[in-house]
Structures are given as structure tokens and as C-alpha cells.
C-alpha positions, -999 to 999 in steps of 0.1 A, spaced: -770 875 229 -735 860 236 -706 883 229 -677 861 218 -649 882 203 -621 857 211 -641 828 199 -649 847 167 -612 850 160 -605 813 168 -634 796 149 -643 794 112 -679 804 120 -697 816 151 -735 817 155 -746 834 187 -783 837 196 -802 848 226 -824 817 227 -828 784 210 -842 750 217 -808 734 218 -774 745 205 -768 710 192 -801 709 174 -796 744 159 -761 734 147 -775 702 131 -802 721 113 -777 747 100 -754 719 88 -783 701 71 -795 733 53 -760 744 42 -758 776 64 -730 760 84 -709 745 55 -679 732 75 -657 734 43 -623 717 46 -595 741 56 -565 748 34 -540 735 60 -559 703 65 -568 710 102 -605 704 111 -628 734 105 -646 744 137 -680 761 138 -696 774 170 -732 778 181 -738 796 214 -770 806 231 -777 825 263 -807 803 269 -818 768 258 -855 759 260 -849 722 254 -813 715 263 -804 678 261 -780 655 278 -770 619 271 -796 591 271 -825 615 268 -817 635 299 -824 672 301 -798 699 307 -809 728 328 -790 761 323 -794 797 334 -787 828 313 -757 848 325 -746 819 347 -743 788 325 -724 784 292 -743 765 265 -721 761 234 -718 735 206 -688 729 185 -693 714 150 -664 697 133 -660 679 100 -644 645 103 -638 614 82 -669 591 82 -646 561 86 -634 574 120 -667 588 132 -685 554 126 -658 530 137 -669 515 170 -633 508 179 -624 545 176 -654 568 179 -657 564 217 -625 584 219 -642 614 203 -663 619 235 -631 615 256 -614 641 235 -643 665 241 -639 660 278 -601 665 277 -605 696 256 -630 710 281 -607 703 310 -578 720 292 -599 750 284 -611 755 319 -577 750 335 -560 772 309 -585 800 314 -581 799 352 -543 801 348 -547 830 323 -567 851 348 -548 840 379 -579 823 393 -571 798 421 -591 769 436 -604 775 471 -593 740 482 -566 717 470 -590 689 462 -611 711 439 -597 694 409 -615 691 376 -620 656 364 -640 636 339 -667 612 350 -670 586 322 -684 591 297 -696 626 295 -695 647 327 -671 674 340 -667 669 377 -653 692 404 -650 680 441 -671 650 433 -700 671 418 -712 677 383 -700 710 369 -708 703 332 -720 678 307 -710 668 271 -731 655 243 -717 644 209 -739 637 179 -732 627 143 -748 648 115 -746 640 78 -733 668 56 -756 679 27 -733 667 0 -729 632 15 -764 628 31 -774 601 6 -740 583 5 -745 560 35 -721 535 21 -693 560 13 -667 552 39 -643 577 23 -667 607 28 -669 631 57 -696 637 83 -700 664 110 -697 657 147 -715 683 170 -700 684 205 -724 702 229 -707 715 261 -728 728 290 -709 743 319 -721 758 352 -697 788 355 -714 814 378 -743 796 395 -747 804 432 -754 775 456 -791 784 458 -794 782 420 -780 747 415 -804 725 396 -797 693 417 -778 684 449 -753 665 428 -744 696 407 -720 725 413 -706 756 397 -670 768 390 -674 800 411 -682 778 442 -647 763 440 -625 790 424 -618 826 433 -607 856 412 -626 845 381 -634 872 355 -669 883 347 -692 857 332 -691 870 296 -653 872 295 -650 838 312 -674 821 287 -656 836 257 -621 827 270 -632 791 277 -649 788 243 -619 801 224 -597 776 241 -622 748 233 -620 757 196 -582 756 196 -582 724 217 -607 706 194 -587 716 163 -554 704 177 -565 671 193 -588 661 165 -562 668 138 -538 644 157 -565 618 161 -574 619 124 -537 616 114 -531 586 137 -563 573 153 -550 541 168 -518 557 181 -537 586 196 -563 563 212 -535 546 232 -521 580 243 -556 592 253 -561 560 273 -530 568 293 -540 604 297 -574 595 310 -559 576 339 -549 609 355 -583 626 351 -609 597 352 -629 604 384 -645 570 385 -612 550 382 -606 530 414 -640 538 429 -669 515 436 -696 525 411 -730 514 399 -738 514 362 -774 520 353 -784 507 318 -812 520 296 -831 487 301 -834 493 338 -807 468 349 -777 477 370 -741 465 375 -720 472 406 -683 470 410 -649 488 408 -642 511 378 -608 497 367 -601 519 337 -608 522 300 -606 496 272 -589 502 239 -622 515 225 -628 539 254 -655 517 270 -654 514 308 -640 483 326 -661 475 356 -649 447 379 -676 430 399 -670 415 434 -666 380 419 -635 393 401 -650 393 366 -643 423 344 -673 437 325 -673 461 295 -697 490 299 -704 510 267 -737 528 274 -748 535 309 -750 562 336 -724 556 362 -727 567 398 -704 563 427 -715 542 457 
């Protein structure tokens, strides 16, 4: 069972189990049955609840993909946050919630490495975000993010109540201590393959998770207070960490179609701008994006 003393101090609630189907699914069930209440905090900052598991039996990724993790080597943690429904369901804004999750995760990993004096093995082993939901290192997938909206019990029947709140569950899966022979795919990687002087897995997982809690609380509080202003600031920040930007990529859509071109950057709603060889800019909102 995960031992998370620092995360316990940082979050309003922590649920740690040896095994579950999915930390996102467990968090959603606990929100629905009231065992994870996500009550508003006295200072107005978002309440953060954490669900962590050593092993997932049905880990999920975006667009129905599976997420493979290994106990004692991979971190599988979900962060549940109470947010205004008006923001969570606004198509012009809610794409930034996924970008915030990515930036929080980069901050947590980089901050933890600085804390323990861990150093990259090579100067190009930078942590970046591959739009919309992957953590990349040296051009390989180190982790994945999955955000899901969950209705709160007290508002579950109030579909038209724009003034109410909902919960967003951010699932964060990270390969921290996988050896090269244990990687699930040739396109994946692990933090220990690129960084030396890391602490032991348990300490590393706890330190990263505690920083994630603090990061979600800070960034989401700012976003709720000024969503449009923060969206523009986030758009600028993404320019420095967006792995796809400036690369030739191929977007794979759920209907089986594809679109090839250069990833130019992000739109105001956090969708991807893809410029095809004919010079036309296309908006990509839901797709898997791979580099050519």
C-alpha cells in the first residue's frame, strides 16, 4: 500500500490502496457515494483529494487506451478537485484544465529533482508535454494524463445549474523506476533512465505527489479567479514546453482519418493548430498526435 506522508500533509484527503481497477474510477465512485466529499475550503482555494494505488488492474488512458503500470516502479495517482461547473463545461476554457495538469506534473517532477539534487544524464533529457496529455522525455513517453468530470452528489440532478460545482479527476501515471527491459512499448521511457541520483521509489512518488497537490491548488485557484486571463498566460507558457510545436506530426482521429502537417501552437481554447502542406491551418481538438 502506498506510503504518502508528505502528500497526506498537503491534501485534504488521501486514499491509498494496494490495488484497484483504476484510481480515476475509484475516485469517481467515492465522490458519487459521498466518501470523498470535496467540501469547499475556508480560504477559497480548491480542495484536493488524492487516490493512489500500487497496482491498477484496468488503468485507462485517453480515447479508450489502456495504461500499463508496474508496482514499485510506476506511480498511479488521481487528484480530485472541486471546480465551478461553468468553467469545467465551457468549451472555450476547459481544454486548459488538461494543460494545467501537464504543467503541474512538469513542475512537480522538476521540483522534486532539484530538491534531491538529481541531474539529467544528458542535456537534451528535458521534460516536455506532448499535446494533449503525455509527459515526454527525450522524445519518449514518460507518463500520461487523463481528466474526467464527475458530478457531485448534491448537484447530480442539477444539469442546468451553471452556478453549481462539479469535480474534475486528474489521473497521472508516471514511469519513475522502470528499467529498460520493463518498458511496455518501444515509445515509452522511465525517469531513472535519464536522471541519476534519484531517491528510492517510495520517497520519489510521495515527493512528486505532494508537489502535484500544491501545484493543482495554486494553478487552479488562479484559473478560477481569472480564467480568460490565465488561459492567455498558459498559452504563452506552453510555447516553451510543447514537444510537438514546430514538428511535422500526424493526427489520428477516432473515426480512423488522419491529418499531417506542422504543429504550429495552441489556439485560445487549448486546441492544437496543425498547418498542412497547402498552408491551411486546421484546428485539432480530439486526436492522438505522433511525430513523423
